[in-house]
N, C-alpha and C positions, 0 to 999 in steps of 0.2 A: 333437774337440770338440765336441758337445750341441747345438744350437740348440733354441728356442723351437718351437710349434708352432702353425701355423695349420691354415686346414681342408683345403687341400689338403696338407699333411704328415700330416695325419690320415687324408685318404684313400687317401694311398699306403700308409700302413700297413696299414687295413684290406685294399688289392688284394693285397698281397704275405703278409700274413698267410694273408689267404685261400686265399693259394697253395701255401699248407703244411698247409692241412689235408685232413687222411687220412678222419676221421669229421666227423657233424655236431658244432655243436655252436652257442652263444648266443653273444655277445663285448657285454659290456655296457659303456657308457663311463659315466664318473662326472665330476664336477669341473669341474676347465678345459676338459678332451674336449667334454660338455655343452656348456659355455656356447660357445666356440670353434663347435661347427657349429651350434647353434641361431643363433644371432648375436648375442648381447648381448657377446662379447670377440671382441676380433681373434686372442688368442694364448694361447697354456697353457705352462706351464715340464715340466707332465707329462702325459704322456694315462696316466691310471686307465682298469684294467679287471679287469672280472670274469671269468672262462669257466668257461660251464656247460656241461655237464661238464667238468671240469679232464680236459684232453688232454695227454697228455705230447709229442705233436709238437709241439700250438701252446708248448705251456711250454716246451720245447729252442729252439722258432725267434725266443722275444720276445728273450734278448741277443743273437741275430745281426741282428735288425732294430732293434734300438737303435744298433749301430756302422752297419751300413750306410745309413740313412736317420738318423742322427746326433740322434735324438732319445730322449725319456726318457721311456722305458714304465713304470709301478709296474704292481704288483698289488694294486690297491688299491679299497675300496666300503663303502659304508654300514656295512652288515654286519659289519665287523669294528672299527667304534667305538662303534656302538647298536646293538638287537635288531631282529632285521628283520622290518618289517612284513608283517600277513600280504597276501596278494597282488599284492605287489612284482612280482615276475612279469608277471604279466595287466597291472599299472599298466606296464610298462614300454615308450616307445615305442620304436618299430620307425623303423631308420634304412634299414636295405637287407640285402641279400642278393647275397651277394658267393659264390658256387659254395656249398661246404659248409658256409659259413657265414652266420649271422645277426646283425646287427652292434642293437642296442638301446641309448639311454640307461636306467639304472640308475633306477629308481622316483623320480621327480621329489620326490615327498615323502618318500621317504627320507633322500634328497639335499639335502632343504631342511633336515629337520631337521638332521643330524647337520652341514650345515652352522653351523645355529644353537648347538649343542652344541660344535663350536667355537668360536664367534664371534671369528672374525680377520674382518677389515676387507672382504678382496675376498668372504671367505663370505657375510656379510652381505650385502653387495652378491649378489652372486651370488640367494640366495635372494629379497631383496625386484624382482631380474627375475622370477625364476620368476611370483610372486604379481603383478605389473603386467602380463606378457605373461598373465595368464589360466592358466595352467600350473598350479596348483594352487591349493586355493579356501582361504579361510580358518577356517570351520568344518571341514571336512575335514582340516585338518593340524591343530587342537587335537584333534579325536578320534582320529586315528593317534597323536600324542604318546600322549594317555591309554591306548592300546592297548598301545602296550610300558612307558611307566611302572611296572606291575609289576614285570616282567623287568629292571631297569635294574641292580639287584646282582648281576648277572653281569658287568655293566661296571664294574671297580670305580675307573677313571680318570674313570667318569663323576660328578659330584656332584648328585641327583635336584632338588634346589628351585631349585640352580642352574638347569639346564636347564631346567624347565619355567620360571623365572621371563624365560628369556632367548626364549622359545616366546611366550611372553603378552606382553612387552616389544614383541617382534617384531610380533605382531597386532595390538596399538594402534598400532603409526606411530608416526614419531615425534613428541615430543610439542612443542605450541608454547609458546612462551616467553609470560610475559606481561609 
């Protein structure tokens, strides 16, 4: 049975995956793993990652690590759900280097936008944490949304008007009741 992942379990995964790396690669954490490693959540159910470039040795190792470490690891990143933001790799905060692997958080603007598009309570709270901690800036978030808006047609599950409303409402903040 797999268990929830805290920072220690995620770091154990990093170390074990680095041990299997035969070539240089970058591992980008997203979602709950970012929230845990940055400290606003204690645990996550899934450790979502993107491997760049995809390396067969690493991809073959992931199912083994899921079993041995008893954590759930998924290949998931914002660019599977919304268009990739220009410059996302350069904006992806560095976490650590282990062996041949560099670990980063996937671009926080892309993470916030994907969370706002999805709109679940935990996603909205994660986006609020990014904003309140100064990890993303409101004007830049809107500009980045506007940069991908013309490409949303490639993501038929996304309703562009609803997505824009979600971003705008998020940036306005909680409404005051009168």
